[in-house]
FITILO-777261 format. One record per residue: z, x, y of N, C-alpha, C, CB in turn; residue number from 1. Coordinates in pm, whole numbers, padded with zeros to 5 digits, always signed. Each point is the difference from the previous one (the first is absolute). Glycine has a CB too. Layout:
   n_c3   n_c1   n_c2  ca_c3  ca_c1  ca_c2   c_c3   c_c1   c_c2  cb_c3  cb_c1  cb_c2 num
      Z      X      Y      Z      X      Y      Z      X      Y      Z      X      Y NUM
...
***
This chain:
   n_c3   n_c1   n_c2  ca_c3  ca_c1  ca_c2   c_c3   c_c1   c_c2  cb_c3  cb_c1  cb_c2 num
 +07773 +08522 +09414 +00062 -00042 -00126 +00149 +00031 +00007 -00216 +00040 -00131   1
 +00299 -00135 +00103 +00141 +00020 +00012 +00056 +00072 -00121 +00015 -00203 +00142   2
 +00108 +00248 -00128 +00059 +00074 -00109 +00035 -00088 -00119 +00086 +00160 +00166   3
 -00079 -00291 -00147 +00034 -00093 -00106 -00122 -00054 -00073 +00201 -00058 +00127   4
 -00315 +00096 -00085 -00126 -00056 -00062 -00018 +00046 -00147 -00107 -00001 +00231   5
 +00165 +00114 -00266 -00020 +00048 -00137 +00088 -00078 -00099 -00057 +00228 +00089   6
 +00159 -00299 -00044 +00086 -00075 -00089 -00054 -00139 -00016 +00198 +00136 +00067   7
 -00245 -00169 -00184 -00049 -00134 -00027 +00090 -00067 -00101 -00236 +00071 +00052   8
 +00273 -00190 -00024 +00084 -00076 -00094 -00083 -00052 -00114 +00154 -00064 +00185   9
 -00106 +00082 -00304 -00070 -00053 -00115 +00048 -00140 -00024 -00028 +00229 -00102  10
 -00061 -00328 +00081 +00051 -00135 -00026 +00066 -00010 -00135 -00178 -00091 +00145  11
 +00276 +00002 -00156 +00066 -00014 -00129 -00094 -00057 -00106 +00216 -00031 +00119  12
 -00182 +00054 -00241 -00080 -00049 -00112 +00001 -00150 +00005 +00052 +00201 -00141  13
 -00164 -00266 +00102 -00006 -00144 +00003 +00080 -00054 -00119 -00228 +00005 +00115  14
 +00310 -00108 -00085 +00068 -00069 -00104 -00040 -00147 -00008 +00187 +00159 +00028  15
 -00247 -00207 +00080 -00048 -00137 +00006 -00151 +00001 -00017 +00193 -00070 +00149  16
 -00241 +00000 -00249 -00144 +00001 -00035 -00059 -00138 +00013 +00038 +00190 -00156  17
 -00165 -00201 +00168 -00072 -00123 +00000 -00074 -00013 -00136 -00024 +00007 +00257  18
 +00041 -00123 -00318 -00066 -00024 -00124 -00145 -00040 +00020 +00218 -00065 -00096  19
 -00291 +00048 -00012 -00142 -00035 +00011 -00023 -00138 +00059 -00041 +00145 -00196  20
 +00139 -00234 +00182 -00017 -00132 +00059 +00055 -00010 +00144 +00013 -00093 -00231  21
 +00040 +00202 +00284 +00041 +00003 +00141 +00145 -00012 +00024 -00210 -00094 +00048  22
 +00294 +00070 -00153 +00141 -00010 +00024 +00065 +00139 +00003 -00001 -00226 -00111  23
 +00110 +00236 +00188 +00071 +00127 +00011 +00113 +00000 -00100 -00060 +00024 +00245  24
 +00087 +00093 -00304 +00110 +00009 -00097 +00058 +00142 +00006 -00107 -00177 -00152  25
 +00225 +00189 +00104 +00075 +00127 -00008 +00071 +00000 -00132 +00030 +00017 +00251  26
 -00049 +00094 -00328 +00061 +00007 -00135 +00147 +00036 +00012 -00220 +00069 -00100  27
 +00308 -00162 +00065 +00143 +00025 +00011 +00051 +00099 -00104 +00026 -00228 +00092  28
 -00105 +00254 -00197 +00041 +00090 -00104 -00017 +00149 +00036 -00061 -00180 -00159  29
 -00010 +00205 +00268 -00022 +00135 +00048 +00117 +00040 +00091 -00253 -00030 -00015  30
 +00368 +00055 -00044 +00121 +00022 +00079 -00001 +00124 +00083 +00118 -00120 -00171  31
 -00181 +00225 +00122 -00005 +00130 +00074 -00075 -00016 +00132 +00005 +00127 -00218  32
 -00113 -00205 +00216 -00077 -00022 +00124 +00079 -00091 +00094 -00220 +00028 -00125  33
 +00286 -00129 +00070 +00077 -00089 +00083 +00124 +00068 +00062 -00083 -00188 -00142  34
 +00138 +00283 +00073 +00119 +00071 +00049 -00029 +00073 +00132 +00078 +00028 -00239  35
 -00203 +00011 +00260 -00038 +00071 +00123 +00010 -00093 +00123 -00155 +00148 -00136  36
 +00155 -00278 +00114 +00010 -00095 +00111 +00142 -00050 +00023 -00231 -00067 -00049  37
 +00332 +00135 -00010 +00137 -00032 +00023 +00067 +00109 +00086 +00005 -00127 -00218  38
 +00093 +00091 +00301 +00074 +00095 +00081 +00096 +00069 -00095 -00021 -00140 +00217  39
 +00087 +00247 -00171 +00101 +00063 -00086 +00120 -00091 -00037 -00068 +00214 +00106  40
 +00087 -00319 -00022 +00108 -00092 -00035 -00044 -00111 -00093 +00101 +00050 +00218  41
 -00232 -00058 -00246 -00054 -00100 -00096 -00062 -00120 +00071 +00173 +00072 -00164  42
 -00186 -00069 +00294 -00066 -00110 +00073 -00149 +00015 -00002 +00198 -00022 +00147  43
 -00270 -00088 -00132 -00146 +00003 +00005 -00038 +00046 +00140 -00026 -00185 -00175  44
 -00065 +00285 +00186 -00046 +00046 +00129 -00076 -00104 +00078 -00009 +00222 -00096  45
 +00008 -00205 +00228 -00067 -00095 +00083 -00152 +00024 +00000 +00207 -00018 +00141  46
 -00280 -00077 -00079 -00143 +00013 +00011 -00044 +00119 +00081 -00012 -00241 -00023  47
 +00093 +00272 +00128 -00033 +00117 +00084 -00002 +00130 -00084 +00106 -00116 +00200  48
 -00009 +00126 -00287 +00009 +00120 -00083 -00103 +00002 -00115 +00243 +00010 +00058  49
 -00270 -00126 -00117 -00091 -00001 -00113 -00147 -00002 +00043 +00175 -00118 -00131  50
 -00206 +00059 +00245 -00133 -00009 +00049 -00083 -00107 -00068 +00018 +00234 +00054  51
 +00048 -00332 -00115 -00070 -00104 -00073 -00022 -00123 +00093 +00103 +00084 -00222  52
 -00196 -00169 +00185 -00020 -00122 +00067 +00117 -00094 -00035 -00252 +00034 -00002  53
 +00260 -00147 +00077 +00109 -00096 -00026 -00009 -00059 -00142 +00006 -00055 +00246  54
 -00126 +00020 -00287 -00016 -00054 -00133 +00033 +00102 -00108 -00172 -00151 +00090  55
 +00125 +00275 -00075 +00031 +00105 -00096 +00145 +00032 -00005 -00221 +00089 +00034  56
 +00289 -00097 +00083 +00143 +00029 +00005 +00077 -00108 -00078 -00028 +00117 +00225  57
 -00015 -00242 -00212 +00065 -00107 -00077 -00018 +00018 -00150 -00037 -00154 +00191  58
 -00087 +00195 -00231 -00026 +00023 -00141 +00082 +00118 -00051 -00231 -00095 +00028  59
 +00242 +00198 +00050 +00081 +00118 -00036 +00144 -00038 -00016 -00158 +00149 +00122  60
 +00212 -00227 -00025 +00143 -00039 -00007 +00025 -00083 -00121 +00018 +00005 +00245  61
 -00110 -00096 -00277 +00018 -00082 -00121 -00002 +00086 -00128 -00107 -00194 +00121  62
 +00021 +00295 -00125 -00004 +00089 -00117 +00128 +00080 -00013 -00247 +00014 +00021  63
 +00300 +00034 +00091 +00128 +00072 -00004 +00114 -00087 -00046 -00081 +00144 +00181  64
 +00082 -00269 -00135 +00104 -00093 -00044 -00009 -00031 -00148 +00001 -00098 +00228  65
 -00122 +00085 -00278 -00021 -00026 -00143 +00045 +00123 -00078 -00195 -00156 +00047  66
 +00161 +00276 +00000 +00040 +00123 -00069 +00153 +00012 -00002 -00217 +00112 +00071  67
 +00280 -00152 +00037 +00147 +00005 +00004 +00060 -00097 -00105 -00007 +00061 +00248  68
 -00052 -00182 -00251 +00052 -00099 -00093 -00019 +00042 -00144 -00046 -00174 +00168  69
 -00061 +00244 -00199 -00027 +00046 -00139 +00081 +00128 -00030 -00236 -00102 +00010  70
 +00303 +00162 +00090 +00079 +00120 -00022 -00078 +00127 +00010 +00142 -00133 -00141  71
 -00262 +00128 +00199 -00081 +00121 +00013 +00036 +00079 +00131 -00186 -00117 -00131  72
 +00236 +00047 +00231 +00039 +00058 +00125 +00146 -00042 +00030 -00242 -00002 +00084  73
 +00316 +00087 -00016 +00141 -00035 +00034 +00004 -00090 +00123 +00082 +00218 -00096  74
 +00027 -00293 +00102 +00028 -00083 +00119 +00065 +00082 +00113 +00027 -00201 -00151  75
 +00053 +00303 +00115 +00069 +00080 +00098 -00031 +00147 -00019 +00180 -00171 +00011  76
 -00124 +00249 +00080 -00030 +00144 -00003 +00087 +00076 -00103 -00067 -00015 +00243  77
 +00159 -00052 -00308 +00088 +00066 -00095 -00077 +00063 -00112 +00178 -00159 +00056  78
 -00294 +00102 -00092 -00076 +00056 -00116 -00132 +00060 +00046 +00105 -00170 -00153  79
 -00134 +00183 +00284 -00118 +00068 +00042 +00012 +00143 -00022 -00042 -00171 +00162  80
***
């Protein structure tokens, strides 16, 4: 057993959900959860960092863009 075996990465909380009819959605009004998927400069993190599928990443990006438009999330790092 290696010395790094005791460190386990905890997966991030789910923000993209599947509804009862099978469609995927992400609540844009949950700004605190969406803020975790932004870099310190305010950019949307990549799929490698988030660990989401391509479809879930697109849904997440759309939710972040909607939250920005509604004024729930900042566009730049000046207000992070």
